[in-house]
C-alpha positions in Angstrom: -63.6 194.0 2.0 -61.8 194.9 5.1 -58.8 193.0 6.4 -60.8 191.6 9.4 -63.5 190.1 7.1 -60.9 188.5 4.9 -59.1 187.0 7.8 -62.4 185.7 9.1 -63.4 184.2 5.8 -60.0 182.6 5.2 -60.0 181.1 8.7 -63.5 179.8 8.2 -62.6 178.3 4.8 -59.4 176.7 6.2 -61.3 175.2 9.1 -64.0 173.8 6.8 -61.4 172.2 4.6 -59.6 170.7 7.7 -62.9 169.3 9.0 -63.7 167.7 5.6 -60.2 166.3 5.4 -60.4 164.8 8.9 -63.6 163.0 7.9 -61.8 161.5 4.8 -58.6 160.7 6.8 -59.5 160.1 10.4 -56.7 160.5 12.9 -55.7 157.7 15.2 -58.5 157.1 17.7 -57.8 158.7 21.0 -56.9 156.3 23.8 -59.7 155.6 26.2 -59.7 157.7 29.2 -57.9 156.1 32.1 -60.2 154.3 34.5 -60.9 156.2 37.7 -59.9 154.3 40.8 -63.0 153.7 42.7 -63.5 151.9 46.0 -65.4 148.6 46.0 -69.2 149.0 46.2 -69.4 146.5 49.1 -67.1 148.6 51.2 -69.3 151.8 51.0 -71.4 153.0 53.9 -73.2 156.2 54.8 -70.0 158.0 55.9 -68.1 157.1 52.7 -67.1 159.7 50.1 -69.3 159.3 47.0 -67.7 162.2 45.0 -65.5 159.8 43.0 -68.6 158.0 41.7 -70.2 161.2 40.4 -67.4 162.1 37.9 -68.3 162.2 34.2 -65.8 159.4 33.4 -67.6 156.9 35.6 -70.1 154.6 33.8 -73.7 155.3 34.4 -74.4 151.8 35.9 -71.6 152.2 38.4 -73.0 155.6 39.5 -76.5 154.2 39.9 -75.1 151.2 41.9 -73.2 153.6 44.3 -76.3 155.8 44.8 -78.4 152.7 45.4 -76.0 151.6 48.0 -76.0 155.1 49.6 -79.8 155.4 49.7 -80.3 151.9 51.1 -79.1 153.2 54.4 -82.0 153.2 57.0 -81.5 156.9 57.7 -83.1 157.7 54.3 -86.2 155.6 55.1 -87.6 157.9 57.8 -91.1 159.3 57.5 -91.1 163.1 58.0 -94.7 163.4 59.1 -95.6 165.6 56.2 -96.9 162.7 54.1 -100.6 163.4 54.7 -101.9 161.3 51.8 -100.3 158.0 52.8 -103.5 156.5 54.4 -105.6 154.0 52.4 -108.8 156.0 51.6 -110.3 153.1 49.5 -111.6 151.5 52.7 -114.5 153.6 53.8 -116.7 153.1 56.8 -120.1 151.6 56.4 -123.1 153.8 56.9 -125.0 153.0 60.1 -128.8 153.2 60.1 -128.6 156.4 62.1 -126.5 158.0 59.5 -128.8 156.9 56.7 -131.8 158.4 58.6 -129.9 161.6 59.2 -129.1 161.9 55.5 -132.8 161.2 54.5 -133.8 163.9 57.0 -131.3 166.4 55.5 -132.5 165.5 52.0 -136.2 166.1 52.9 -135.3 169.4 54.7 -133.1 170.8 52.0 -134.8 169.6 48.8 -138.4 169.7 50.1 -141.2 167.5 48.9 -141.7 169.3 45.6 -138.3 168.4 44.2 -138.6 164.9 45.5 -141.9 164.5 43.5 -140.3 165.8 40.4 -137.5 163.3 40.8 -139.9 160.4 41.2 -141.8 161.6 38.1 -138.6 161.8 36.1 -137.7 158.3 37.1 -141.1 156.9 36.1 -141.4 158.9 32.8 -140.4 156.9 29.7 -137.2 157.9 27.9 -137.7 160.2 24.9 -135.9 157.7 22.6 -138.3 154.9 23.5 -140.8 153.9 20.8 -144.6 153.7 21.5 -145.9 150.2 22.0 -147.3 148.7 18.7 -150.7 147.1 19.4 -151.4 145.9 15.9 -151.3 146.7 12.2 -151.4 150.4 11.2 -154.8 151.9 10.5 -156.7 149.7 13.0 -157.6 151.5 16.1 -159.5 149.7 18.9 
């Protein structure tokens, strides 16, 4: 082997042994990170600097509370006019008799009487799964 490969393998072996030993003999736990000085949430307003709350050392709950305080400002509650689907489309208009007559006329014009007759026959025809009516015992025809 070349010198570079031996150095690599030795270093790898040494690091593996060190990692195994640190698991067996853990070092003193590191001191907790010093708390970041943050302004009181009640004192925040729209013009406040929220950068301090977005650091990695800040607890998630505190970050969320700061963002909630920021976005509670009325300036973030302005409709932009691009919300085209905000209407309530579940409340439809009732059809007037004139509109019903117009729809019937369009149906007659577009479909024609032949298709309407076929539709009526299909409605009156028995379903294919229905059984014939049993009039009496088998073998006795009237």
